[in-house]
Every structure is written in C-alpha cells, then in structure tokens.
C-alpha positions as CSV (number, residue, x, y, z in Angstrom):
1,X,13.5,38.3,-3.1
2,X,13.5,37.8,0.9
3,X,10.9,35.5,2.4
4,X,9.9,37.7,5.3
5,X,8.7,41.6,5.1
6,X,8.6,43.9,7.5
7,X,6.2,46.8,6.5
8,X,7.0,49.9,9.2
9,X,4.1,52.4,9.6
10,X,7.0,54.7,10.6
11,X,10.9,55.6,9.9
12,X,11.9,54.6,13.5
13,X,10.2,51.4,13.5
14,X,12.0,50.2,10.4
15,X,15.3,51.6,11.8
16,X,14.9,49.2,14.5
17,X,14.2,46.4,12.2
18,X,17.3,46.6,10.5
19,X,19.1,46.7,13.6
20,X,17.2,43.8,14.8
21,X,17.7,41.6,11.3
22,X,21.3,41.9,11.6
23,X,21.6,40.5,14.7
24,X,19.5,37.7,13.7
25,X,21.1,37.2,10.6
26,X,17.7,37.1,8.8
27,X,17.4,38.0,5.5
28,X,14.6,40.7,5.5
29,X,13.2,43.3,3.1
30,X,12.0,46.4,5.0
31,X,9.7,48.8,3.9
32,X,7.9,52.0,5.2
33,X,4.0,52.5,4.4
34,X,1.0,53.0,6.3
35,X,-2.6,51.7,6.2
36,X,-3.8,51.7,2.6
37,X,-0.3,52.1,1.2
38,X,1.0,49.2,3.1
39,X,-1.6,47.0,2.1
40,X,-1.4,47.8,-1.4
41,X,2.6,46.9,-0.9
42,X,1.9,43.6,0.6
43,X,-0.3,42.5,-2.3
44,X,3.1,43.5,-4.7
45,X,5.1,41.2,-1.9
46,X,2.9,38.2,-2.0
47,X,2.9,38.1,-5.9
48,X,6.7,38.2,-6.1
49,X,7.2,35.3,-3.7
50,X,7.1,36.9,-0.1
51,X,6.0,34.2,2.3
52,X,5.4,36.3,5.9
53,X,4.7,39.9,6.6
54,X,5.5,41.7,9.3
55,X,3.6,45.0,10.6
56,X,1.8,46.9,13.4
57,X,-1.0,48.5,14.5
58,X,-3.9,49.1,12.0
59,X,-1.3,48.7,9.1
60,X,-1.2,45.1,10.1
61,X,-5.0,44.6,10.4
62,X,-5.3,46.1,6.8
63,X,-2.7,43.7,5.3
64,X,-4.1,40.9,6.9
65,X,-7.3,41.7,4.8
66,X,-5.4,42.2,1.4
67,X,-3.3,39.0,1.3
68,X,-3.6,35.2,1.7
69,X,-0.1,35.3,3.6
70,X,0.4,35.0,7.4
71,X,0.8,38.4,9.1
72,X,3.0,38.9,12.8
73,X,1.7,42.2,14.4
74,X,4.7,43.8,16.4
75,X,3.0,43.5,19.8
76,X,2.6,46.6,22.3
77,X,5.1,45.7,25.0
78,X,5.2,46.8,28.7
79,X,8.2,48.9,28.0
80,X,6.5,50.5,25.3
81,X,3.4,51.7,27.4
82,X,6.1,52.7,30.1
83,X,8.1,54.9,27.4
84,X,4.7,56.5,26.4
85,X,3.4,57.0,30.1
86,X,6.5,58.8,31.0
87,X,6.6,61.2,28.1
88,X,2.8,61.7,28.9
89,X,3.4,62.8,32.0
90,X,5.2,65.9,30.9
91,X,1.9,67.2,30.0
92,X,0.3,66.6,33.0
93,X,-3.1,65.5,33.5
94,X,-4.9,62.2,33.3
95,X,-3.7,60.1,30.3
96,X,-6.3,57.9,28.7
97,X,-5.9,55.1,26.1
98,X,-7.9,53.3,23.6
99,X,-7.0,50.3,22.2
100,X,-8.1,46.6,21.5
101,X,-8.3,44.4,24.3
102,X,-5.1,42.3,24.6
103,X,-3.8,46.0,25.2
104,X,-6.1,47.3,27.6
105,X,-6.1,43.9,29.7
106,X,-2.6,44.4,30.3
107,X,-2.8,47.9,32.3
108,X,-3.8,46.7,35.4
109,X,-0.9,45.3,36.4
110,X,1.2,48.4,35.2
111,X,-1.1,50.6,36.9
112,X,-0.3,48.6,40.4
113,X,3.6,49.1,39.8
114,X,3.2,52.6,38.6
115,X,0.9,53.6,41.2
116,X,-1.5,55.7,38.7
117,X,-4.6,54.7,36.8
118,X,-5.1,55.3,33.1
119,X,-8.6,56.4,31.8
120,X,-9.3,53.5,29.4
121,X,-11.4,52.3,26.2
122,X,-11.8,49.0,24.5
123,X,-12.0,49.1,20.8
124,X,-14.1,46.1,20.3
125,X,-11.4,45.3,16.9
126,X,-9.2,46.9,14.7
127,X,-12.2,48.5,12.7
128,X,-13.9,49.8,15.7
129,X,-14.6,53.5,15.6
130,X,-11.3,55.3,17.1
131,X,-12.9,58.6,16.8
132,X,-15.6,57.1,19.2
133,X,-13.2,56.1,21.9
134,X,-11.2,59.3,21.8
135,X,-14.6,61.3,22.5
136,X,-15.3,59.2,25.1
137,X,-11.6,59.3,26.7
138,X,-12.1,63.4,26.4
139,X,-15.3,63.2,28.5
140,X,-13.9,61.3,31.0
141,X,-11.8,64.1,31.5
142,X,-8.4,62.7,29.8
143,X,-6.0,65.7,28.9
144,X,-3.3,63.5,27.1
145,X,-3.7,60.2,25.1
146,X,-0.9,57.6,24.5
147,X,-1.6,55.2,21.8
148,X,-0.8,54.1,18.3
149,X,-0.5,56.6,15.2
150,X,-4.0,56.6,14.3
151,X,-5.3,57.1,17.9
152,X,-2.1,60.0,18.5
153,X,-3.5,61.6,15.2
154,X,-7.2,61.3,16.1
155,X,-6.6,62.9,19.7
156,X,-4.9,65.7,18.0
157,X,-8.0,66.8,16.3
158,X,-9.9,66.8,19.4
159,X,-7.5,69.4,20.9
160,X,-5.8,66.6,23.2
161,X,-2.0,66.4,23.7
162,X,-0.5,62.9,22.5
163,X,2.0,60.6,22.8
164,X,2.7,57.9,20.3
165,X,3.5,54.2,21.5
166,X,6.4,53.5,19.7
167,X,7.5,49.7,19.7
168,X,11.0,49.1,20.9
169,X,13.6,46.9,19.9
170,X,12.7,43.8,22.6
171,X,9.2,43.5,20.9
172,X,10.5,44.0,17.1
173,X,12.8,41.0,18.2
174,X,10.0,39.0,19.5
175,X,7.8,39.6,16.2
176,X,11.1,38.7,14.0
177,X,11.5,35.2,16.0
178,X,7.9,34.8,15.6
179,X,7.9,35.7,11.7
180,X,10.9,33.2,11.3
181,X,9.1,30.1,13.2
182,X,6.0,30.9,11.1
183,X,7.9,30.5,8.0
184,X,9.5,27.4,9.0
185,X,6.0,25.8,9.7
186,X,4.8,27.3,6.7
187,X,7.6,25.8,4.5
188,X,7.0,22.2,6.3
189,X,3.3,22.5,5.6
190,X,4.0,23.3,2.0
191,X,6.5,20.3,1.6
192,X,3.6,18.2,3.4
193,X,0.8,19.4,1.0
194,X,3.2,18.5,-2.4
195,X,4.1,15.2,-1.0
196,X,0.5,14.7,-0.4
197,X,-0.2,16.0,-3.6
198,X,2.1,13.5,-5.4
199,X,0.6,10.8,-3.5
200,X,-2.8,11.5,-4.6
201,X,-1.6,11.9,-8.4
202,X,0.3,9.2,-9.0
203,X,-1.3,6.4,-6.5
204,X,-2.7,3.4,-8.0
205,X,-5.7,3.7,-6.0
206,X,-8.9,6.1,-6.5
207,X,-8.9,8.3,-3.3
208,X,-12.0,10.4,-2.1
209,X,-12.1,12.2,0.9
210,X,-15.3,13.6,2.7
211,X,-15.8,16.3,5.4
212,X,-18.1,15.6,8.1
213,X,-21.1,17.3,6.2
214,X,-20.5,14.2,3.4
215,X,-18.9,17.0,0.8
216,X,-15.9,15.8,-1.3
217,X,-12.6,17.6,-0.2
218,X,-10.4,15.3,-2.0
219,X,-10.9,13.7,-5.6
220,X,-7.5,12.5,-7.0
221,X,-6.9,11.4,-10.6
222,X,-8.0,8.2,-10.5
223,X,-11.0,8.9,-9.0
224,X,-11.6,11.3,-12.2
225,X,-11.0,8.2,-14.4
226,X,-13.3,6.0,-12.9
227,X,-16.1,8.3,-12.0
228,X,-15.9,10.5,-15.4
229,X,-16.1,13.6,-13.0
230,X,-13.2,16.5,-13.2
231,X,-12.0,17.1,-9.6
232,X,-12.9,20.9,-9.6
233,X,-16.2,19.9,-10.4
234,X,-16.7,17.0,-8.0
235,X,-14.9,18.8,-5.1
236,X,-17.6,20.4,-2.7
237,X,-20.2,18.4,-3.9
238,X,-22.2,16.0,-1.6
239,X,-20.8,12.5,-2.3
240,X,-24.0,11.2,-3.1
241,X,-24.5,13.3,-6.2
242,X,-20.8,12.2,-7.6
243,X,-20.7,8.5,-6.9
244,X,-24.2,7.6,-5.3
245,X,-22.8,4.0,-5.2
246,X,-19.6,4.5,-2.7
247,X,-21.9,4.9,0.1
248,X,-19.1,6.7,1.8
249,X,-21.5,9.1,3.8
250,X,-22.6,6.1,5.7
251,X,-19.6,6.0,7.9
252,X,-20.3,9.3,9.1
253,X,-23.2,8.0,11.0
254,X,-21.5,4.4,11.9
255,X,-18.0,5.3,12.4
256,X,-17.3,1.6,11.6
257,X,-14.7,1.0,8.8
258,X,-15.5,-1.2,5.7
259,X,-12.8,-2.9,3.7
260,X,-12.9,-4.9,0.8
261,X,-16.0,-3.7,-0.3
262,X,-17.1,-4.5,-4.0
263,X,-18.9,-1.3,-5.7
264,X,-19.8,-0.6,-9.2
265,X,-18.4,3.2,-10.3
266,X,-19.7,3.7,-13.5
267,X,-19.0,0.7,-15.5
268,X,-16.2,-0.5,-13.4
269,X,-16.3,-2.9,-10.8
270,X,-13.9,-1.6,-7.8
271,X,-12.7,-3.2,-4.5
272,X,-13.0,-0.1,-1.9
273,X,-12.0,0.4,1.7
274,X,-13.8,3.0,3.5
275,X,-12.2,4.2,6.8
276,X,-13.6,6.9,9.2
277,X,-11.7,10.0,10.2
278,X,-11.9,10.2,14.0
279,X,-10.7,13.3,16.2
280,X,-11.5,12.8,20.0
281,X,-13.9,9.9,19.2
282,X,-15.9,11.9,17.0
283,X,-16.3,11.3,13.1
284,X,-15.0,14.3,11.2
285,X,-14.7,12.8,7.8
286,X,-14.4,9.6,5.4
287,X,-11.4,8.7,3.3
288,X,-12.3,6.1,0.8
289,X,-9.9,4.1,-1.3
290,X,-10.7,1.9,-4.6
291,X,-9.2,-0.6,-6.9
292,X,-10.1,-1.7,-10.2
293,X,-10.6,-5.1,-10.1
294,X,-9.4,-6.2,-13.5
295,X,-6.2,-4.2,-12.8
296,X,-5.9,-6.1,-9.6
297,X,-6.4,-9.3,-11.0
298,X,-3.9,-8.5,-14.0
299,X,-1.2,-7.6,-11.4
300,X,-2.1,-10.6,-9.4
301,X,-1.6,-12.6,-12.3
302,X,1.4,-11.3,-13.6
303,X,3.0,-11.5,-10.0
304,X,1.9,-15.4,-9.9
305,X,3.3,-16.2,-12.9
306,X,6.6,-15.2,-12.6
307,X,6.9,-16.2,-9.2
308,X,5.6,-19.8,-9.6
309,X,7.6,-20.2,-13.0
310,X,10.8,-20.5,-10.4
311,X,8.9,-22.5,-7.9
312,X,8.8,-19.3,-5.2
313,X,5.0,-19.7,-4.0
314,X,3.9,-21.8,-1.4
315,X,0.0,-23.1,-2.4
316,X,-1.1,-25.1,0.6
317,X,-1.9,-24.0,4.0
318,X,-3.0,-26.1,7.1
319,X,-6.6,-25.6,5.8
320,X,-6.0,-27.8,2.8
321,X,-4.7,-30.7,5.2
322,X,-7.7,-32.8,5.2
323,X,-8.5,-35.2,8.0
324,X,-9.8,-36.3,11.3
325,X,-7.7,-39.2,12.5
326,X,-5.9,-38.4,15.7
327,X,-2.2,-39.6,14.2
328,X,-2.9,-36.8,11.6
329,X,-4.3,-34.2,13.9
330,X,-1.5,-34.7,16.1
331,X,1.1,-34.2,13.3
332,X,-1.0,-31.0,12.0
333,X,-0.6,-30.0,15.8
334,X,3.1,-30.1,15.9
335,X,3.3,-28.8,12.2
336,X,1.7,-25.7,13.5
337,X,4.3,-25.2,16.6
338,X,7.1,-25.5,14.2
339,X,5.8,-23.0,11.9
340,X,6.4,-20.5,14.6
341,X,10.2,-20.4,15.0
342,X,13.0,-20.6,12.5
343,X,14.5,-24.0,12.9
344,X,15.5,-26.6,10.5
345,X,12.2,-29.2,10.0
346,X,12.7,-32.9,8.9
347,X,9.9,-34.6,7.7
348,X,9.4,-38.2,7.5
349,X,6.6,-39.9,5.6
350,X,5.9,-42.7,3.0
351,X,5.7,-42.0,-0.9
352,X,2.5,-40.0,-1.7
353,X,1.5,-39.0,2.3
354,X,1.7,-35.3,1.9
355,X,5.0,-34.0,2.9
356,X,5.2,-31.5,0.4
357,X,1.7,-30.1,1.4
358,X,3.3,-29.9,5.3
359,X,6.1,-28.0,3.9
360,X,3.8,-25.3,2.1
361,X,1.7,-25.3,4.8
362,X,4.5,-24.4,7.8
363,X,6.2,-21.8,5.6
364,X,2.7,-20.1,4.8
365,X,2.1,-20.4,8.7
366,X,5.5,-19.0,9.7
367,X,7.2,-15.6,10.1
368,X,8.8,-16.0,6.5
369,X,5.2,-16.3,5.1
370,X,5.9,-13.3,2.7
371,X,9.3,-14.9,1.7
372,X,10.0,-17.3,-1.6
373,X,9.0,-21.0,-0.9
374,X,11.7,-22.7,-3.3
375,X,10.9,-26.8,-3.5
376,X,13.3,-28.9,-5.1
377,X,13.1,-32.9,-5.6
378,X,16.7,-34.5,-4.8
379,X,16.0,-37.6,-6.5
380,X,14.8,-35.9,-9.6
381,X,18.1,-34.7,-11.1
382,X,21.6,-36.3,-11.5
383,X,24.1,-35.0,-8.9
384,X,25.9,-32.3,-11.5
385,X,22.7,-30.7,-12.3
386,X,21.2,-30.8,-8.8
387,X,24.3,-29.0,-7.7
388,X,24.0,-26.4,-10.2
389,X,20.6,-25.9,-9.2
390,X,20.9,-25.6,-5.8
391,X,24.0,-23.0,-5.8
392,X,23.9,-21.6,-9.2
393,X,26.8,-20.8,-11.3
394,X,29.3,-18.1,-12.5
395,X,29.5,-16.9,-16.4
396,X,31.7,-19.5,-17.9
397,X,31.7,-22.1,-15.3
398,X,31.1,-24.8,-18.0
399,X,30.1,-25.5,-21.6
400,X,26.7,-24.2,-22.1
401,X,26.5,-22.1,-18.7
402,X,24.2,-19.1,-19.2
403,X,25.9,-15.5,-19.9
404,X,25.9,-13.5,-16.7
405,X,25.8,-16.8,-14.6
406,X,22.4,-18.2,-12.8
407,X,21.6,-17.8,-8.9
408,X,20.9,-21.2,-7.1
409,X,18.1,-22.1,-5.6
410,X,19.1,-21.1,-2.0
411,X,19.9,-17.8,-3.3
412,X,16.4,-17.6,-4.6
413,X,14.9,-18.8,-1.1
414,X,16.5,-16.0,0.5
415,X,14.5,-14.1,3.4
416,X,12.1,-17.3,2.6
417,X,12.1,-21.4,2.9
418,X,14.0,-24.0,1.0
419,X,12.2,-27.6,0.8
420,X,14.6,-30.0,0.2
421,X,12.6,-33.1,-0.7
422,X,14.0,-36.7,-0.9
423,X,17.3,-35.4,0.7
424,X,18.2,-39.2,1.2
425,X,18.9,-39.5,-2.4
426,X,21.6,-36.8,-2.1
427,X,25.0,-37.6,-2.7
428,X,27.5,-37.4,0.1
429,X,29.3,-34.5,-1.8
430,X,26.3,-32.7,-1.9
431,X,25.6,-33.4,1.4
432,X,29.1,-31.8,2.4
433,X,28.0,-28.5,0.6
434,X,24.4,-28.4,2.0
435,X,26.0,-29.0,5.3
436,X,27.9,-25.5,5.3
437,X,24.9,-23.8,4.1
438,X,23.3,-24.4,7.2
439,X,26.3,-24.1,9.6
440,X,27.6,-20.7,7.9
441,X,24.6,-19.3,6.1
442,X,26.7,-18.9,3.0
443,X,27.1,-20.3,-0.5
444,X,29.7,-20.1,-3.4
445,X,28.4,-20.6,-7.0
446,X,29.8,-23.1,-9.2
447,X,33.2,-21.5,-11.1
448,X,33.1,-18.7,-8.5
449,X,35.3,-17.4,-5.8
450,X,33.0,-15.4,-4.0
451,X,31.0,-15.9,-1.1
452,X,27.0,-15.0,-1.2
453,X,25.3,-14.6,2.4
454,X,21.9,-16.3,2.4
455,X,19.2,-16.4,5.4
456,X,17.2,-19.3,4.5
457,X,15.1,-22.0,6.5
458,X,15.4,-25.4,5.1
459,X,12.7,-28.1,5.5
460,X,13.9,-31.3,4.4
461,X,11.5,-34.5,3.5
462,X,12.5,-38.3,3.3
463,X,10.7,-41.5,2.9
464,X,13.8,-43.0,4.0
465,X,15.1,-44.3,7.5
466,X,17.9,-41.7,7.8
467,X,19.1,-43.0,11.2
468,X,19.9,-46.4,9.7
469,X,21.6,-44.7,6.6
470,X,23.8,-43.1,8.9
471,X,24.6,-46.2,10.8
472,X,25.5,-47.5,7.3
473,X,27.6,-44.7,6.0
474,X,25.3,-43.7,3.5
475,X,24.2,-40.4,5.0
476,X,26.3,-38.1,6.8
477,X,25.7,-38.0,10.4
478,X,26.8,-34.4,11.0
479,X,23.8,-33.5,8.3
480,X,21.4,-35.5,9.6
481,X,21.8,-33.9,13.3
482,X,21.8,-30.4,11.5
483,X,18.5,-30.9,9.8
484,X,16.9,-33.4,12.2
485,X,16.3,-30.2,15.0
486,X,12.5,-30.7,14.5
487,X,11.2,-33.9,13.6
488,X,7.7,-34.4,12.0
489,X,6.3,-37.8,10.9
490,X,3.3,-38.0,8.5
491,X,0.9,-41.1,9.1
492,X,0.6,-43.3,6.1
493,X,-3.1,-43.7,4.7
494,X,-3.5,-46.7,5.9
495,X,-3.4,-45.9,9.6
496,X,-5.7,-42.9,9.4
497,X,-9.0,-44.9,9.5
498,X,-11.9,-43.2,7.7
499,X,-9.9,-40.3,6.5
500,X,-9.9,-42.6,3.7
501,X,-13.4,-42.0,3.0
502,X,-13.2,-38.4,3.6
503,X,-10.3,-37.5,1.1
504,X,-12.2,-40.0,-1.2
505,X,-15.4,-38.0,-1.4
506,X,-13.3,-35.1,-1.6
507,X,-11.4,-36.2,-4.5
508,X,-14.4,-37.9,-6.5
509,X,-16.2,-34.5,-6.0
510,X,-13.2,-32.5,-7.5
511,X,-12.8,-34.8,-10.4
512,X,-16.4,-34.9,-11.1
513,X,-16.7,-30.9,-11.2
514,X,-13.9,-30.7,-13.4
515,X,-15.8,-32.8,-15.7
516,X,-19.0,-31.4,-15.5
517,X,-21.1,-34.7,-14.1
518,X,-22.8,-35.2,-10.8
519,X,-20.3,-37.2,-8.4
520,X,-21.6,-40.7,-7.6
521,X,-21.9,-42.3,-4.1
522,X,-20.0,-45.1,-2.6
523,X,-22.1,-48.1,-1.6
524,X,-21.2,-49.4,1.9
525,X,-19.4,-52.5,-0.2
526,X,-17.2,-50.2,-2.1
527,X,-16.4,-47.9,1.0
528,X,-15.2,-51.2,2.8
529,X,-12.9,-52.2,-0.4
530,X,-11.3,-48.6,0.1
531,X,-10.9,-49.1,3.9
532,X,-9.3,-52.3,3.7
533,X,-6.8,-51.8,0.8
534,X,-3.2,-51.0,2.3
535,X,-2.4,-47.7,0.0
536,X,1.1,-48.2,-0.8
537,X,1.0,-45.1,-2.6
538,X,-1.1,-43.1,-0.1
539,X,-2.7,-40.1,-1.1
540,X,-1.6,-39.8,-4.5
541,X,-2.5,-43.3,-5.0
542,X,-6.2,-42.4,-3.6
543,X,-6.3,-39.3,-5.8
544,X,-5.4,-41.4,-9.1
545,X,-8.0,-44.0,-8.0
546,X,-10.8,-41.4,-7.5
547,X,-9.8,-39.8,-10.8
548,X,-10.2,-42.9,-12.6
549,X,-13.5,-43.6,-10.8
550,X,-14.7,-40.5,-12.1
551,X,-13.5,-40.8,-15.6
552,X,-15.2,-44.5,-15.7
553,X,-18.5,-44.3,-13.7
554,X,-21.4,-42.6,-14.8
555,X,-24.3,-43.8,-12.5
556,X,-25.4,-42.3,-9.3
557,X,-23.5,-44.7,-7.2
558,X,-20.3,-46.9,-7.2
559,X,-20.0,-50.4,-6.4
560,X,-17.4,-52.5,-5.0
561,X,-16.3,-54.0,-8.3
562,X,-15.7,-50.6,-9.9
563,X,-13.5,-49.7,-6.8
564,X,-11.5,-52.7,-7.3
565,X,-11.3,-52.1,-10.9
566,X,-10.0,-48.8,-10.1
567,X,-7.5,-50.2,-7.7
568,X,-6.4,-52.8,-10.4
569,X,-7.5,-55.4,-8.2
570,X,-9.6,-57.0,-11.1
571,X,-8.1,-58.1,-14.3
572,X,-10.3,-59.2,-17.1
573,X,-10.3,-62.7,-18.4
574,X,-10.2,-63.2,-22.2
575,X,-13.9,-62.9,-22.5
576,X,-13.3,-59.5,-21.7
577,X,-16.1,-60.0,-18.5
578,X,-14.1,-58.5,-15.3
579,X,-13.2,-61.5,-13.2
580,X,-15.0,-61.7,-9.8
581,X,-14.9,-64.3,-7.1
582,X,-12.3,-66.6,-5.7
583,X,-11.4,-67.7,-9.3
584,X,-10.9,-64.4,-10.3
585,X,-8.9,-63.4,-7.2
586,X,-7.0,-66.4,-7.9
587,X,-5.9,-65.1,-11.0
588,X,-4.9,-61.8,-10.0
589,X,-2.7,-63.4,-7.1
590,X,-1.0,-65.7,-9.8
591,X,-0.3,-62.6,-12.1
592,X,0.8,-60.6,-9.6
593,X,3.6,-63.1,-8.7
594,X,4.5,-63.7,-12.0
595,X,5.0,-59.9,-12.8
596,X,6.8,-59.5,-9.6
597,X,9.3,-62.4,-10.5
598,X,10.0,-61.1,-13.9
599,X,10.7,-57.8,-12.2
600,X,13.1,-58.7,-9.8
601,X,15.2,-60.8,-12.7
602,X,15.3,-57.7,-14.8
603,X,16.7,-55.6,-11.9
604,X,18.9,-57.8,-11.1
605,X,20.5,-58.0,-14.8
606,X,20.4,-54.3,-15.3
607,X,22.2,-53.8,-11.8
608,X,24.8,-56.2,-12.9
609,X,25.4,-54.8,-16.0
610,X,25.9,-51.3,-14.5
611,X,28.3,-52.5,-12.3
612,X,26.4,-52.4,-9.0
613,X,25.8,-48.4,-9.8
614,X,22.2,-47.7,-8.7
615,X,21.7,-44.3,-10.4
616,X,22.9,-45.9,-14.0
617,X,20.5,-48.5,-13.4
618,X,17.9,-46.6,-12.6
619,X,18.4,-44.3,-15.8
620,X,18.4,-47.9,-17.8
621,X,15.3,-49.1,-16.2
622,X,13.5,-45.6,-16.7
623,X,12.6,-45.3,-13.1
624,X,13.8,-43.0,-10.3
625,X,16.3,-43.8,-7.8
626,X,13.7,-43.6,-5.3
627,X,11.1,-46.5,-7.1
628,X,14.5,-48.6,-7.6
629,X,15.4,-48.2,-3.9
630,X,11.9,-49.3,-2.7
631,X,12.0,-52.3,-5.4
632,X,15.3,-53.3,-4.1
633,X,13.8,-53.0,-0.1
634,X,10.9,-55.2,-1.4
635,X,13.5,-58.0,-2.9
636,X,15.7,-58.3,0.1
637,X,12.4,-58.5,2.4
638,X,11.3,-61.5,0.0
639,X,14.7,-62.9,0.0
640,X,14.5,-63.0,4.1
641,X,11.2,-64.5,4.2
642,X,11.8,-66.8,1.2
643,X,7.9,-66.0,0.0
644,X,7.3,-64.4,-3.5
C-alpha cells in the first residue's frame, strides 16, 4: 500500500497525476472519486496504512472532515485560471467566478495583465452556499461562470454557460512535492513520538507533564505505579486531583524551577525536580520528574560498595580539612590551584599530617572528579606484590595467578587519579616501571606482551627527603623530577598553633557522639598540655588521643592529668595511683630512656642477623619499613649528639 494517495475528482486530473508521479519516481496510489464517494474512499485508505492524501476542491475539504490524516489540496494556479478564461471568452459576455478567498484575492493581478475584469463572489469557506454565490453572480450580469466542478454544475442549473477550471501539470507537481514533504515530516514526527514513548515507558523516573491550565498531558508507567492512577484516567485531569502533594501547578505562576524537593506520593517518599516549560518567556506548562528515595539509596549503596571495594572512591574534600593556621591555609590554597590542572603533584609531610586527605581533595576538586580515585601505600606491600598490584598480570603469569589475569591499579585508575603514598619506599626497579607509565602513558601486565594505554593523574606522597635520597642514589633522579612537578608541603601539627584545639574538639565530639555520651570540655590546663605537646604522630596521634579521652572520661570537664594520661605522659606507680609532679615526671623520663636503649639494641641485632637488609629486618621486627627507617634516623641523631 502506497503511503501517498491521490483522489482525483475527474479522470483528466488522475491522468496528470500518473504522469507527474512517474517523473518524480513517486510510489503513488491514484483513484477517481468525487465528494462523499471520495471521503468514503479516504477512510478505507487510512485504515490500510495511507499516510497522506492529495485531492482537490470540495472533495479535498470533505476528506479533511472524514479522516485524521494530512490532506494536500491541489491549488488553482494562475495558468489554470487563464486556460479557463480564454475558453469562457468564446461564449462572450461578462465572466463570473465564485470561490474561496485565496483564489479570489489572486485575481487582481491577473485582471491587470488581461485588461479585463471578473465578476467575483467570495465563498467564506468550503461549506458556504455555492448556489447563493452563482445566483449573486447572475444578478450582477455574469453570462459565463468559471470555477471548480461544483460551481460549473450549479451555473448550468441557472441556465448559464460554464467552464471548469482544471488543474494543470505544474499545480499537480507542486501538490505532490508538498505531499512528499508532509510525509517526510510525518515520519520524523512518528519516530520522535516513538522515541519519546520509549523514554517515558522505560525511564527509571516518574514523569508528569502539565499544560498551562494545570491539566496532566503526560503520565508515564512509573508515575502510575507510584500514584496508583492509570494513565488513561489521569491524563486530562487537573494535577491537584491526581497528586495534590506534587504541587506542580505552582510553577505555572512562579515560573521558577524547583530541584531536589522531597515529596510524599501515596505511601512513597520521592525526590522531585519540577521545571517550567517556557515559550517566549511565558510559562505554558510544567514537567515534573521524581524517583523513589529508597531506590536511589539502594543504587547509591550498590555503586559505592562496588567502587569502594576497589579503592575507587575519593572520600574527602577541602571542606573536610579543618584548620585556621596560616601555614595550613597556604597549603589548601596551593592544593586548590593544583586541583585545576592535570600535572603530577608531590605531597611532602610527616607521618599522620594528612597527606592522603589532601590527595582526595585535589582529585575531587579537579577535572577528573567523576573518574576513579585509586590509592596504594607503597610501603605496605612487598616489592613483588606491589608490582602485580600496580601493573596487573596476565593469566598464568605465576603460580596462583587468577584465571583471565587481573588489571593493575594503573588500569583501574584510567581517566582518574592514582595516589602513590610513601613513594620513597618503592624499590629502584619499580621506580623505573612507574617512570615509564608517567613518560609514555602505557603499562604492560606481568607475564604479558601487550601494551595497554592509560590516562591517569599521579599524586605521590612521602615523609622522606627525596632530594637527599637522590643525592644518596636511594631514589631515581629522573623519577624524582618527573613526580615533583607541583610540590605541596603539609605543615606538621606542632606548627599549626591553635589548630590543635580546633581538631581536638572536633574529634572529641565525633567519638562522644558515637558513644552516645556528652562531650567533655577541656580545662585551660588541659588545653595547654595539648598545645605544648610536640605531636610526633601529628593529626593521627591527636585523633587517637581524643578517642582514648572519649572512652575514659565521663565527666563534663577534662583536666590536664587526664590529657597527660591519654598522651602516655603519666605512668602509674606500683600503688596504682597515677604519678604526678616532679617525681612522676622524672620516673617517666628514666623509663623512656630505658625503653629507648632496649629498642635500639634490638634493632641493631635484628638488622645484623638480616645482613643489613632493612626490608627483612622490618619483617622480623613486625613493623613497617617506614617505622624502621624512622627509628634508624632517630638513632643516627642520638649517635651524633651523644645523648640518649
């Protein structure tokens, strides 16, 4: 069945349509039928899949009333009227014409060309009384009537001569080209409608649209499920009847979007976005989308579990970095600037000073914030294991390798950030492999010969003096300059002044809230103890101290003795009463010295047994290589000063 049908009121017009359709290469079904017969035929064609109908005159008008399809009317052109005019002149006498305004208005220029005038009668619409028009033209003196078939037939009933205005090839061509354009637009609209329907039917969101009177025009299946209304019942009703709580109609007056609003629809709590539809600055409707909060929470938890299990989620922003000291504010300012670019960052700071928190914040404030954030502590894993973690491995690379292999952390960080904590503890061999990733942007899994391109931003951190390590050939110079593009120094807690008290109060409240007990207040003496302490473990040590205080202290105030005890500065004598005063402090110093001497002796003995291998010595001692390095550094200082 052709998608375009031509219903001609007379055979000659059908013949012209056949000629033009062949020239256009148009698949066209052509029929001859007039007025009501043509309308009935159009109904049959519409039921059989016809999309556009072309006809002429009264027949076209009746078809428009009969079917819900676009109807293209073959126009009356100037050449058509000219042909009819010269035929009518053979009968002599004044020439009259009765037709619709579009035809009548075009006669003025034609009269100028011909040097003749028509007696004219304008039909207000296709349903106007043709008989009345012919009668009026006869009374005005017309002897010949030119017009469409219905007008010509009525003229003969009044005893007048008549000539039918037939459509020529050029007007049929024009009508069929218009029909092609209409069909194309109709097909595009149908495709868009089907796309729109698919979006509405399969979207996770509930979707409701209103017209400018607040009546529902769109009501998708999710909206049906949440509201309990069927779409066919809801559409056309005021939204205030269907979902009063949605408050969508308010936007028709305000014209202001409302995003993230919490609503109760039936027994379900949803988060809704309401947006006005604006045309030329005027609100003509509203679209509301909403999602079930429990579904959102479930999806969020699922995504977070899957990502967090692989270390892909950055947790901290710059808002989580607390402190008012100038040194910290300067570090945050620099970090914010570094976040805006893609360059490698080297963060230096003592253990527990917050290096990883800054790395998280830089990632979340930068252009890669929607990508993964992968963190790895280079001091926490043996060399071979760290290598397989960073670069992954192919199937069968070694005994126990996972079937199908395993992607490395550099792969998992693609389009995101990788944080290499304690990079100073990395072996020279691994340093060389990391350098290649930074320079070439590609990795090769263990046991594989395939190159995998990766696009990652590297943030490295260390508490060691890498520049000194380069001089001592303990760290690769080329890698050092490759990672030290942007340098960020995190101030130790002892240099941050009153930030100690700010952080102490924050941690104390956090732990007391977890324990469901009121947070105690620090006395001035207790605050002084915190400020005077050197905090070798920095913020991590302060947090641990506050956790101990939250567990041990049940009063409304926390005194200096309790703080010293939490810091390990007070050791109970044999009587079980905490030591205080000069005697207690002297006892603490003596015990600390004895412990330090025993510890140094143990480290030397184990290091000798391990043949100077620090990694093996750390393993035997049950400490990390970072801790062992710090202990050896402290011993070197003691050896130089000669004091215990």
